[in-house]
KOLSENU-246999 format. One record per residue (C-alpha): residue number from 1; residue in three letters; x, y, z. Coordinates in Angstrom, 2 decimals, m for minus. Layout:
BEGIN
@i:NUM | aa:Ala | u:X | v:Y | w:Z
...
This chain:
BEGIN
@i:1 | aa:Met | u:17.37 | v:0.75 | w:0.32
@i:2 | aa:Lys | u:19.52 | v:1.03 | w:3.40
@i:3 | aa:Arg | u:18.08 | v:m0.59 | w:6.51
@i:4 | aa:Ser | u:18.48 | v:2.78 | w:8.24
@i:5 | aa:Glu | u:16.16 | v:4.35 | w:5.64
@i:6 | aa:Ile | u:13.61 | v:1.59 | w:6.21
@i:7 | aa:Asn | u:13.80 | v:1.97 | w:9.99
@i:8 | aa:Lys | u:13.26 | v:5.73 | w:9.69
@i:9 | aa:Ala | u:10.27 | v:5.24 | w:7.39
@i:10 | aa:Leu | u:8.67 | v:2.68 | w:9.72
@i:11 | aa:Arg | u:9.03 | v:4.97 | w:12.72
@i:12 | aa:Glu | u:7.45 | v:7.82 | w:10.75
@i:13 | aa:Leu | u:4.50 | v:5.63 | w:9.77
@i:14 | aa:Glu | u:4.14 | v:4.43 | w:13.35
@i:15 | aa:Ala | u:4.05 | v:8.05 | w:14.56
@i:16 | aa:Met | u:1.50 | v:8.99 | w:11.88
@i:17 | aa:Cys | u:m0.79 | v:6.16 | w:12.99
@i:18 | aa:Lys | u:m0.51 | v:7.30 | w:16.60
@i:19 | aa:Lys | u:m1.23 | v:10.92 | w:15.63
@i:20 | aa:Tyr | u:m4.47 | v:9.97 | w:13.88
@i:21 | aa:His | u:m5.50 | v:7.31 | w:16.44
@i:22 | aa:Cys | u:m5.12 | v:4.34 | w:14.11
@i:23 | aa:Tyr | u:m4.19 | v:1.72 | w:16.69
@i:24 | aa:Leu | u:m2.22 | v:m1.27 | w:15.41
@i:25 | aa:Pro | u:m2.60 | v:m4.99 | w:16.23
@i:26 | aa:Pro | u:m0.05 | v:m6.66 | w:18.55
@i:27 | aa:Phe | u:1.99 | v:m8.34 | w:15.82
@i:28 | aa:Cys | u:2.96 | v:m4.91 | w:14.44
@i:29 | aa:His | u:4.88 | v:m4.26 | w:17.67
@i:30 | aa:Phe | u:6.95 | v:m7.47 | w:17.73
@i:31 | aa:Thr | u:10.69 | v:m6.86 | w:17.67
@i:32 | aa:Pro | u:12.95 | v:m8.95 | w:15.40
@i:33 | aa:Asp | u:14.13 | v:m10.86 | w:18.49
@i:34 | aa:Glu | u:10.53 | v:m11.60 | w:19.54
@i:35 | aa:Trp | u:9.77 | v:m12.99 | w:16.08
@i:36 | aa:Gln | u:12.46 | v:m15.64 | w:16.59
@i:37 | aa:Ser | u:10.32 | v:m17.28 | w:19.29
@i:38 | aa:Lys | u:6.91 | v:m17.09 | w:17.58
@i:39 | aa:Gly | u:5.43 | v:m20.44 | w:16.59
@i:40 | aa:His | u:2.74 | v:m21.63 | w:14.23
@i:41 | aa:Glu | u:0.10 | v:m19.61 | w:16.06
@i:42 | aa:Tyr | u:1.30 | v:m16.68 | w:13.89
@i:43 | aa:Asp | u:1.30 | v:m18.52 | w:10.56
@i:44 | aa:Glu | u:m1.50 | v:m16.26 | w:9.32
@i:45 | aa:Val | u:0.77 | v:m13.24 | w:9.71
@i:46 | aa:Arg | u:3.56 | v:m15.00 | w:7.82
@i:47 | aa:Glu | u:1.53 | v:m16.61 | w:5.04
@i:48 | aa:Cys | u:m0.84 | v:m13.70 | w:4.38
@i:49 | aa:Met | u:2.03 | v:m11.18 | w:4.52
@i:50 | aa:Leu | u:0.55 | v:m9.10 | w:7.31
@i:51 | aa:Gly | u:2.58 | v:m6.33 | w:8.91
@i:52 | aa:Trp | u:5.09 | v:m3.72 | w:7.81
@i:53 | aa:Asp | u:5.98 | v:m3.07 | w:4.20
@i:54 | aa:Ile | u:8.19 | v:m0.58 | w:2.37
@i:55 | aa:Thr | u:8.67 | v:m0.06 | w:m1.34
@i:56 | aa:Asp | u:11.02 | v:2.04 | w:m3.42
@i:57 | aa:Tyr | u:9.94 | v:0.17 | w:m6.58
@i:58 | aa:Gly | u:13.53 | v:m0.95 | w:m7.04
@i:59 | aa:Arg | u:14.64 | v:2.56 | w:m8.04
@i:60 | aa:Gly | u:16.63 | v:3.51 | w:m4.93
@i:61 | aa:Asn | u:15.05 | v:6.96 | w:m4.47
@i:62 | aa:Phe | u:12.53 | v:6.39 | w:m1.69
@i:63 | aa:Asp | u:11.94 | v:10.05 | w:m0.82
@i:64 | aa:Lys | u:10.72 | v:10.66 | w:m4.39
@i:65 | aa:Leu | u:9.42 | v:7.27 | w:m5.52
@i:66 | aa:Gly | u:7.96 | v:5.01 | w:m2.84
@i:67 | aa:Phe | u:5.82 | v:4.80 | w:0.26
@i:68 | aa:Ser | u:5.30 | v:2.91 | w:3.53
@i:69 | aa:Leu | u:2.40 | v:0.67 | w:4.48
@i:70 | aa:Ile | u:1.00 | v:m1.87 | w:6.93
@i:71 | aa:Thr | u:m1.23 | v:m4.79 | w:6.01
@i:72 | aa:Ile | u:m3.54 | v:m5.26 | w:8.99
@i:73 | aa:Arg | u:m5.70 | v:m8.11 | w:7.69
@i:74 | aa:Asn | u:m5.71 | v:m10.24 | w:4.56
@i:75 | aa:Gly | u:m6.78 | v:m13.59 | w:3.14
@i:76 | aa:Asn | u:m4.79 | v:m15.85 | w:0.85
@i:77 | aa:Arg | u:m6.35 | v:m16.86 | w:m2.46
@i:78 | aa:Lys | u:m3.85 | v:m19.67 | w:m2.99
@i:79 | aa:His | u:m4.76 | v:m21.19 | w:0.37
@i:80 | aa:Ala | u:m8.39 | v:m20.16 | w:0.69
@i:81 | aa:Asp | u:m9.24 | v:m23.33 | w:2.61
@i:82 | aa:Lys | u:m6.86 | v:m22.28 | w:5.40
@i:83 | aa:Tyr | u:m7.33 | v:m18.51 | w:5.14
@i:84 | aa:Pro | u:m10.88 | v:m17.91 | w:3.87
@i:85 | aa:Lys | u:m11.02 | v:m14.14 | w:4.32
@i:86 | aa:Val | u:m12.03 | v:m12.50 | w:1.04
@i:87 | aa:Tyr | u:m10.93 | v:m9.02 | w:2.11
@i:88 | aa:Ala | u:m7.86 | v:m7.04 | w:3.14
@i:89 | aa:Glu | u:m7.14 | v:m3.81 | w:4.98
@i:90 | aa:Lys | u:m4.05 | v:m1.61 | w:4.86
@i:91 | aa:Leu | u:m2.72 | v:1.70 | w:6.10
@i:92 | aa:Leu | u:m0.48 | v:3.62 | w:3.69
@i:93 | aa:Phe | u:1.78 | v:6.57 | w:4.45
@i:94 | aa:Leu | u:2.65 | v:8.96 | w:1.63
@i:95 | aa:Lys | u:4.98 | v:11.83 | w:2.46
@i:96 | aa:Glu | u:4.75 | v:15.12 | w:0.65
@i:97 | aa:Gly | u:7.09 | v:14.83 | w:m2.34
@i:98 | aa:Gln | u:6.71 | v:11.05 | w:m2.68
@i:99 | aa:Tyr | u:5.04 | v:9.37 | w:m5.64
@i:100 | aa:Ser | u:3.42 | v:5.95 | w:m6.04
@i:101 | aa:Pro | u:3.51 | v:5.12 | w:m9.77
@i:102 | aa:Asn | u:0.83 | v:4.20 | w:m12.27
@i:103 | aa:His | u:m0.59 | v:0.67 | w:m11.89
@i:104 | aa:Phe | u:m3.76 | v:m1.40 | w:m11.94
@i:105 | aa:His | u:m4.90 | v:m4.68 | w:m10.38
@i:106 | aa:Trp | u:m6.17 | v:m7.71 | w:m12.30
@i:107 | aa:Phe | u:m8.05 | v:m9.21 | w:m9.36
@i:108 | aa:Lys | u:m8.71 | v:m6.90 | w:m6.46
@i:109 | aa:Thr | u:m10.96 | v:m3.90 | w:m6.22
@i:110 | aa:Glu | u:m10.28 | v:m1.40 | w:m3.46
@i:111 | aa:Asp | u:m11.40 | v:1.72 | w:m1.70
@i:112 | aa:Ile | u:m8.63 | v:4.24 | w:m0.97
@i:113 | aa:Ile | u:m9.56 | v:6.46 | w:1.99
@i:114 | aa:Asn | u:m7.81 | v:9.58 | w:3.25
@i:115 | aa:Arg | u:m7.55 | v:8.87 | w:6.99
@i:116 | aa:Gly | u:m5.76 | v:12.07 | w:7.95
@i:117 | aa:Gly | u:m3.13 | v:14.67 | w:7.13
@i:118 | aa:Gly | u:m2.96 | v:16.50 | w:3.81
@i:119 | aa:Asn | u:m4.78 | v:15.92 | w:0.54
@i:120 | aa:Val | u:m3.95 | v:13.04 | w:m1.79
@i:121 | aa:Leu | u:m4.18 | v:13.32 | w:m5.58
@i:122 | aa:Ile | u:m5.04 | v:10.13 | w:m7.47
@i:123 | aa:Arg | u:m4.67 | v:10.25 | w:m11.25
@i:124 | aa:Val | u:m6.93 | v:7.85 | w:m13.21
@i:125 | aa:Tyr | u:m6.83 | v:6.24 | w:m16.65
@i:126 | aa:Asn | u:m8.70 | v:3.36 | w:m18.22
@i:127 | aa:Ser | u:m6.68 | v:0.42 | w:m19.52
@i:128 | aa:Lys | u:m6.94 | v:m1.03 | w:m23.02
@i:129 | aa:Glu | u:m7.43 | v:m4.69 | w:m23.90
@i:130 | aa:Asp | u:m3.66 | v:m5.06 | w:m24.35
@i:131 | aa:Glu | u:m3.22 | v:m3.59 | w:m20.82
@i:132 | aa:Ser | u:m1.66 | v:m0.36 | w:m22.06
@i:133 | aa:Ile | u:m2.84 | v:3.00 | w:m20.75
@i:134 | aa:Asp | u:m5.81 | v:4.57 | w:m22.51
@i:135 | aa:Tyr | u:m4.89 | v:8.25 | w:m22.72
@i:136 | aa:Glu | u:m8.06 | v:9.18 | w:m24.58
@i:137 | aa:Ser | u:m11.25 | v:7.71 | w:m23.13
@i:138 | aa:Asp | u:m13.18 | v:9.30 | w:m20.27
@i:139 | aa:Val | u:m13.04 | v:7.57 | w:m16.88
@i:140 | aa:Val | u:m16.00 | v:6.74 | w:m14.65
@i:141 | aa:Val | u:m15.10 | v:7.66 | w:m11.06
@i:142 | aa:His | u:m16.88 | v:6.62 | w:m7.85
@i:143 | aa:Thr | u:m16.21 | v:8.70 | w:m4.73
@i:144 | aa:Asp | u:m18.19 | v:8.36 | w:m1.50
@i:145 | aa:Gly | u:m21.46 | v:7.38 | w:m3.14
@i:146 | aa:Lys | u:m21.08 | v:9.84 | w:m6.03
@i:147 | aa:Ser | u:m20.46 | v:8.79 | w:m9.65
@i:148 | aa:Cys | u:m19.07 | v:11.10 | w:m12.30
@i:149 | aa:Thr | u:m17.17 | v:10.96 | w:m15.58
@i:150 | aa:Val | u:m13.84 | v:12.75 | w:m15.97
@i:151 | aa:Pro | u:m11.26 | v:13.11 | w:m18.78
@i:152 | aa:Ala | u:m8.39 | v:10.63 | w:m18.94
@i:153 | aa:Gly | u:m5.54 | v:11.64 | w:m16.63
@i:154 | aa:Thr | u:m7.68 | v:13.65 | w:m14.21
@i:155 | aa:Gln | u:m6.31 | v:13.86 | w:m10.68
@i:156 | aa:Ile | u:m9.00 | v:13.14 | w:m8.10
@i:157 | aa:Arg | u:m8.40 | v:15.16 | w:m4.93
@i:158 | aa:Leu | u:m9.24 | v:13.44 | w:m1.66
@i:159 | aa:Ala | u:m9.32 | v:15.49 | w:1.54
@i:160 | aa:Pro | u:m9.35 | v:13.73 | w:4.93
@i:161 | aa:Gly | u:m12.41 | v:11.50 | w:5.21
@i:162 | aa:Glu | u:m12.92 | v:11.21 | w:1.44
@i:163 | aa:Ser | u:m12.41 | v:8.06 | w:m0.63
@i:164 | aa:Ile | u:m12.32 | v:6.64 | w:m4.14
@i:165 | aa:Tyr | u:m13.35 | v:3.21 | w:m5.44
@i:166 | aa:Val | u:m10.64 | v:1.66 | w:m7.64
@i:167 | aa:Tyr | u:m11.98 | v:m1.12 | w:m9.85
@i:168 | aa:Gln | u:m10.12 | v:m3.80 | w:m11.75
@i:169 | aa:Gly | u:m8.13 | v:m2.47 | w:m14.70
@i:170 | aa:Leu | u:m8.25 | v:1.17 | w:m13.57
@i:171 | aa:Tyr | u:m4.78 | v:2.72 | w:m13.78
@i:172 | aa:His | u:m4.08 | v:4.98 | w:m10.80
@i:173 | aa:Asp | u:m1.17 | v:6.70 | w:m9.13
@i:174 | aa:Phe | u:m0.75 | v:8.66 | w:m5.88
@i:175 | aa:Thr | u:0.90 | v:11.89 | w:m4.87
@i:176 | aa:Val | u:0.33 | v:14.50 | w:m2.17
@i:177 | aa:Glu | u:m1.14 | v:17.88 | w:m3.06
@i:178 | aa:Pro | u:1.80 | v:20.27 | w:m2.58
@i:179 | aa:Gly | u:1.66 | v:22.32 | w:0.59
@i:180 | aa:Thr | u:m0.93 | v:20.16 | w:2.37
@i:181 | aa:Gly | u:1.42 | v:17.81 | w:4.26
@i:182 | aa:Asp | u:1.97 | v:14.07 | w:4.66
@i:183 | aa:Val | u:m1.06 | v:11.78 | w:4.24
@i:184 | aa:Leu | u:m2.23 | v:8.64 | w:6.04
@i:185 | aa:Leu | u:m4.38 | v:6.52 | w:3.73
@i:186 | aa:Gly | u:m6.57 | v:3.52 | w:4.38
@i:187 | aa:Glu | u:m7.17 | v:0.74 | w:1.89
@i:188 | aa:Val | u:m10.10 | v:m1.69 | w:2.06
@i:189 | aa:Ser | u:m10.04 | v:m4.31 | w:m0.68
@i:190 | aa:Gln | u:m10.42 | v:m7.87 | w:m1.78
@i:191 | aa:Cys | u:m7.53 | v:m10.19 | w:m0.89
@i:192 | aa:Asn | u:m4.20 | v:m8.57 | w:m1.61
@i:193 | aa:Asp | u:m1.26 | v:m10.24 | w:m3.36
@i:194 | aa:Asp | u:1.56 | v:m7.83 | w:m4.12
@i:195 | aa:Asn | u:3.58 | v:m10.57 | w:m5.79
@i:196 | aa:Thr | u:1.08 | v:m11.22 | w:m8.61
@i:197 | aa:Asp | u:m1.65 | v:m8.55 | w:m8.77
@i:198 | aa:Asn | u:0.13 | v:m5.29 | w:m9.66
@i:199 | aa:Arg | u:0.42 | v:m4.21 | w:m13.30
@i:200 | aa:Phe | u:2.84 | v:m1.24 | w:m13.32
@i:201 | aa:Asn | u:3.20 | v:0.95 | w:m16.40
@i:202 | aa:Pro | u:6.09 | v:1.33 | w:m16.99
@i:203 | aa:Pro | u:7.16 | v:m1.95 | w:m15.29
@i:204 | aa:Met | u:8.66 | v:m1.61 | w:m11.82
@i:205 | aa:Gly | u:9.77 | v:m3.76 | w:m8.93
@i:206 | aa:Arg | u:7.81 | v:m4.04 | w:m5.71
@i:207 | aa:Phe | u:10.05 | v:m5.08 | w:m2.79
@i:208 | aa:Pro | u:13.37 | v:m3.33 | w:m2.12
@i:209 | aa:Ala | u:16.84 | v:m4.83 | w:m2.05
@i:210 | aa:Ile | u:18.18 | v:m4.01 | w:1.42
@i:211 | aa:Glu | u:21.65 | v:m2.84 | w:2.44
@i:212 | aa:Glu | u:22.13 | v:m3.83 | w:6.09
@i:213 | aa:Asp | u:23.79 | v:m0.76 | w:7.61
@i:214 | aa:Glu | u:22.06 | v:m1.14 | w:11.01
@i:215 | aa:Pro | u:19.84 | v:m3.69 | w:12.81
@i:216 | aa:Pro | u:16.16 | v:m3.78 | w:11.77
@i:217 | aa:Tyr | u:13.64 | v:m1.90 | w:13.90
@i:218 | aa:Arg | u:10.80 | v:m4.14 | w:12.71
@i:219 | aa:Leu | u:10.78 | v:m7.06 | w:10.30
@i:220 | aa:Leu | u:9.04 | v:m6.47 | w:6.98
@i:221 | aa:Cys | u:6.19 | v:m8.72 | w:5.85
@i:222 | aa:Asn | u:8.51 | v:m10.75 | w:3.61
@i:223 | aa:Glu | u:11.21 | v:m11.23 | w:6.27
@i:224 | aa:Tyr | u:9.61 | v:m13.34 | w:9.00
@i:225 | aa:Pro | u:11.57 | v:m16.36 | w:10.22
@i:226 | aa:Ala | u:9.93 | v:m19.78 | w:9.94
@i:227 | aa:Ala | u:7.98 | v:m20.98 | w:12.97
@i:228 | aa:Lys | u:9.98 | v:m22.96 | w:15.51
């Protein structure tokens, strides 16, 4: 992705958060220059990968395949003695026309919540023992205290305020219901590790290669400089 594309996406997410009164912690507002002077007091941000994140899944077509997000809080399973939080929280921004592809998580379970905007459609499949997609078996779905069973490949529609529980091994993807507008999602989960806990089908990348065509507006969660 071009840095200009990333900067535009971050500004759009920032505006969406402001529109729906999702106020962000101070570290989300640090400029790249300010990060150069931050010491070890912000190691939790660095080592738990808090802050801004963009993905195009390595395909270079962000407006069709990708989305923007912010990790607000997180633990670190590899360093649980230092960062003992067992939970994480994110905000995700999915524009109408964008798609987040099919994947499951080996470790974390999560609630995906529509925080505002249009309607999100989340397609669900079970996984098989060999981790392939089960296109046949019915799927048990939990939404806002309600349990039901749906056919494989059903898209669960979440309007603002509604949520779905995504358990380990449940394949799911995201798209916006056409005509309803961009969506701000919340995610509440166990500790998040995007380097090791995403099983995409088909396989995809997670973090974009960046073409530096302009200075960064904000640093991404994998770009922080070491503490001075």
